[in-house]
C-alpha positions as CSV (number, residue, x, y, z in Angstrom):
1,X,59.7,-39.0,48.9
2,X,56.1,-39.4,49.9
3,X,53.3,-38.3,47.7
4,X,52.6,-34.6,48.3
5,X,49.1,-33.4,49.0
6,X,47.6,-30.2,47.8
7,X,46.5,-28.0,50.7
8,X,44.8,-24.7,51.5
9,X,46.2,-22.0,53.8
10,X,43.7,-19.6,55.2
11,X,43.7,-16.6,57.5
12,X,44.0,-12.9,57.8
13,X,41.3,-12.2,55.2
14,X,42.7,-14.3,52.4
15,X,42.4,-17.8,50.9
16,X,45.0,-19.2,48.6
17,X,45.4,-22.6,47.0
18,X,49.0,-23.8,47.0
19,X,51.3,-26.7,47.8
20,X,51.4,-26.5,51.6
21,X,54.9,-25.7,52.9
22,X,54.1,-27.7,56.0
23,X,53.1,-30.8,54.0
24,X,56.2,-30.5,51.7
25,X,58.5,-30.1,54.7
26,X,56.8,-33.0,56.5
27,X,57.4,-35.2,53.5
28,X,61.0,-34.2,53.4
29,X,61.4,-34.8,57.1
30,X,59.8,-38.3,56.8
31,X,58.6,-40.6,59.4
32,X,58.8,-41.9,62.0
33,X,62.0,-40.1,63.2
34,X,62.3,-36.3,62.4
35,X,66.1,-36.6,62.7
36,X,66.4,-39.3,60.1
37,X,67.9,-38.3,56.7
38,X,69.7,-40.0,53.9
39,X,73.4,-40.8,54.4
40,X,75.8,-37.9,53.9
41,X,78.0,-38.0,50.8
42,X,80.9,-36.6,52.7
43,X,82.5,-37.2,56.1
44,X,82.0,-34.5,58.7
45,X,85.2,-33.2,60.4
46,X,85.5,-33.3,64.1
47,X,84.0,-30.3,66.0
48,X,86.7,-27.7,66.6
49,X,89.1,-29.1,64.0
50,X,88.3,-26.3,61.5
51,X,87.6,-22.6,61.5
52,X,84.5,-20.7,60.5
53,X,85.8,-17.3,59.5
54,X,83.6,-14.2,59.3
55,X,81.9,-14.0,55.9
56,X,79.9,-10.9,56.4
57,X,78.1,-8.9,59.1
58,X,74.4,-8.2,59.6
59,X,72.5,-5.9,61.8
60,X,69.6,-6.8,64.1
61,X,66.1,-5.7,63.0
62,X,62.8,-5.3,64.7
63,X,60.4,-7.9,63.3
64,X,56.8,-9.1,63.8
65,X,56.4,-12.4,65.5
66,X,53.8,-15.2,65.3
67,X,52.4,-13.8,68.5
68,X,51.8,-10.4,66.7
69,X,54.4,-8.8,68.9
70,X,57.4,-6.8,67.7
71,X,60.9,-7.7,68.8
72,X,64.5,-8.2,67.6
73,X,65.1,-10.7,64.8
74,X,68.3,-12.1,66.6
75,X,68.3,-10.8,70.2
76,X,71.5,-12.8,71.0
77,X,73.4,-12.6,74.2
78,X,77.1,-13.2,74.4
79,X,78.0,-16.8,73.8
80,X,74.8,-17.5,71.7
81,X,74.3,-17.9,68.0
82,X,71.4,-18.1,65.6
83,X,70.5,-20.1,62.6
84,X,68.3,-18.0,60.3
85,X,66.3,-19.1,57.3
86,X,64.1,-17.1,54.9
87,X,61.0,-18.8,53.5
88,X,57.5,-18.1,52.2
89,X,54.4,-20.2,52.7
90,X,53.5,-20.5,49.0
91,X,56.8,-22.0,48.0
92,X,56.3,-25.0,45.6
93,X,60.0,-26.0,45.2
94,X,60.7,-29.0,47.4
95,X,64.4,-28.1,47.4
96,X,63.7,-24.6,48.5
97,X,61.7,-23.4,51.5
98,X,60.4,-26.8,52.5
99,X,63.9,-28.2,52.6
100,X,65.0,-25.2,54.8
101,X,62.1,-25.8,57.1
102,X,62.7,-29.6,57.3
103,X,66.4,-29.0,58.0
104,X,65.6,-26.6,60.9
105,X,63.0,-29.0,62.3
106,X,65.5,-31.8,62.4
107,X,68.0,-29.5,64.0
108,X,65.5,-28.4,66.5
109,X,65.0,-32.0,67.7
110,X,68.8,-32.5,68.0
111,X,69.2,-29.2,69.9
112,X,66.4,-30.1,72.3
113,X,68.4,-33.2,73.4
114,X,71.6,-31.3,73.9
115,X,71.8,-29.5,77.3
116,X,75.1,-27.9,76.2
117,X,73.6,-26.3,73.2
118,X,69.8,-25.9,73.7
119,X,70.0,-22.5,75.5
120,X,72.8,-21.2,73.3
121,X,71.3,-21.6,69.8
122,X,68.2,-19.8,68.4
123,X,66.5,-20.9,65.3
124,X,64.7,-18.2,63.3
125,X,62.4,-18.7,60.3
126,X,61.7,-15.4,58.5
127,X,58.9,-15.0,55.9
128,X,59.8,-12.8,53.0
129,X,56.1,-12.6,51.9
130,X,54.8,-10.2,54.6
131,X,51.6,-9.3,52.8
132,X,50.4,-12.9,52.8
133,X,52.3,-14.6,55.6
134,X,50.9,-12.7,58.6
135,X,51.2,-13.6,62.3
136,X,48.2,-16.0,62.2
137,X,49.8,-18.0,59.3
138,X,53.1,-18.0,61.1
139,X,51.4,-19.2,64.3
140,X,49.8,-22.0,62.4
141,X,53.2,-23.0,60.9
142,X,54.7,-22.9,64.4
143,X,52.0,-25.3,65.7
144,X,52.7,-27.7,62.9
145,X,56.4,-27.6,63.4
146,X,56.0,-28.1,67.1
147,X,59.3,-26.6,68.3
148,X,61.1,-28.3,71.2
149,X,64.0,-25.9,71.4
150,X,64.2,-22.1,70.8
151,X,62.7,-21.6,67.4
152,X,61.0,-18.4,66.4
153,X,58.8,-17.5,63.4
154,X,58.8,-13.9,62.3
155,X,57.9,-11.6,59.4
156,X,58.0,-7.9,58.7
157,X,55.1,-5.5,59.1
158,X,55.4,-4.5,55.4
159,X,57.5,-5.2,52.3
160,X,59.1,-1.8,52.8
161,X,60.2,-2.8,56.3
162,X,61.5,-6.1,55.0
163,X,63.6,-4.7,52.2
164,X,66.7,-3.7,54.2
165,X,66.7,-7.0,56.0
166,X,66.8,-9.0,52.7
167,X,69.4,-6.6,51.4
168,X,71.6,-6.9,54.5
169,X,71.5,-10.8,54.3
170,X,71.8,-10.9,50.5
171,X,68.6,-12.9,50.3
172,X,66.9,-12.5,46.9
173,X,63.1,-12.7,46.7
174,X,61.7,-11.6,43.4
175,X,57.9,-11.8,42.9
176,X,56.8,-13.6,39.8
177,X,54.2,-11.6,37.8
178,X,51.8,-12.2,34.9
179,X,52.2,-10.1,31.7
180,X,49.7,-7.6,33.2
181,X,51.6,-7.3,36.4
182,X,49.5,-9.5,38.7
183,X,51.3,-11.5,41.4
184,X,51.4,-15.2,40.7
185,X,51.8,-16.1,44.3
186,X,55.3,-17.4,43.8
187,X,58.8,-15.9,44.1
188,X,62.2,-16.5,42.5
189,X,64.8,-17.0,45.2
190,X,67.8,-19.0,46.3
191,X,67.2,-21.0,49.5
192,X,69.7,-20.0,52.1
193,X,70.3,-20.6,55.8
194,X,72.6,-18.4,57.7
195,X,74.8,-19.1,60.8
196,X,75.1,-15.9,62.8
197,X,77.2,-15.4,65.9
198,X,76.4,-13.1,68.9
199,X,78.2,-10.1,67.3
200,X,76.2,-10.3,64.1
201,X,78.9,-12.0,62.1
202,X,77.8,-14.4,59.4
203,X,79.9,-17.5,59.9
204,X,78.5,-19.8,57.2
205,X,75.8,-19.8,54.5
206,X,74.1,-23.0,53.4
207,X,72.2,-23.4,50.2
208,X,70.3,-26.5,49.0
209,X,73.5,-28.6,48.3
210,X,74.8,-28.2,51.8
211,X,71.6,-27.8,53.8
212,X,71.8,-30.6,56.2
213,X,71.0,-30.7,59.9
214,X,74.1,-32.7,60.8
215,X,76.4,-30.2,59.1
216,X,74.6,-27.4,60.9
217,X,75.0,-29.1,64.2
218,X,78.7,-29.7,63.7
219,X,79.2,-26.1,62.7
220,X,77.3,-24.9,65.8
221,X,79.5,-27.1,68.0
222,X,82.6,-25.8,66.3
223,X,81.5,-22.1,66.5
224,X,80.5,-22.3,70.1
225,X,83.7,-24.2,71.0
226,X,86.1,-22.0,69.2
227,X,84.4,-18.7,70.2
228,X,84.4,-19.8,73.9
229,X,88.2,-20.4,73.6
230,X,88.9,-17.0,71.9
231,X,89.6,-14.2,74.3
232,X,87.4,-11.1,73.8
233,X,89.2,-7.7,73.5
C-alpha cells in the first residue's frame, strides 16, 4: 500500500489534525484504475445461483445531506436496493472506514458502467460523528470521491437523532475518551456495509473480511435478479 500522508480537515468552525479518510481510501483504491484490487481468495458463484435471505429489517430515517438538506436515508422505489456504509472522517484504521469508502468507490465505478444496474442501486455513506462531520465536510468528501453513479453522503443533525439509526442497523460507534472524559477524536467500531432491499430488508452485511466490490456487485446482481422473479403479494 502506498505511503499515507497526514492531512488536515477543516470546516464548520473546527480544525482537526488526523489521518485523512480521503487519503487512506485513495491509497486503498490505488492507481491508475479505481476498480483494480488484489485477487479474490475465493471464487464468486454465478449471479442468481444462490439466495440472499432476509437477515433483519430497518426503517427509513430522515437525515442531513451534504447539500445541507434533509431527506430520507434510503428513499427506495420498488425494484431498487441500497448499499449503506457507516464511517467517520477521523478514522485511522485502514481496514475500517477507509476500506468501506474505497470499496464503495470501486463499486460506484462498476455501477456507472452498468445500464442495467445504475438506476436501481443507491450507495449511501453515513457519518456516525455528526458533531464534527457536518454537511461542508461531507460535501468535501463527495468532491474527492467524485461519484459517477447514485452515491449519497449523509449524517444526522445531532447524536440524539443518530442514535436510533445506529441501533436499528446494529452499528456500534463508541467514542474513545481520556481519563478525564475528553473525546480523543476516535471511535471504537466494527466496519460494516449493509445491503438493503426496497422493503427495508437487510439481505447481507459485509465486514472487513468480506468487504469487496466484486462480491457486492455479484450480490446486487443476484438480489435484483431473484427479487424481479419473485411475485409480490
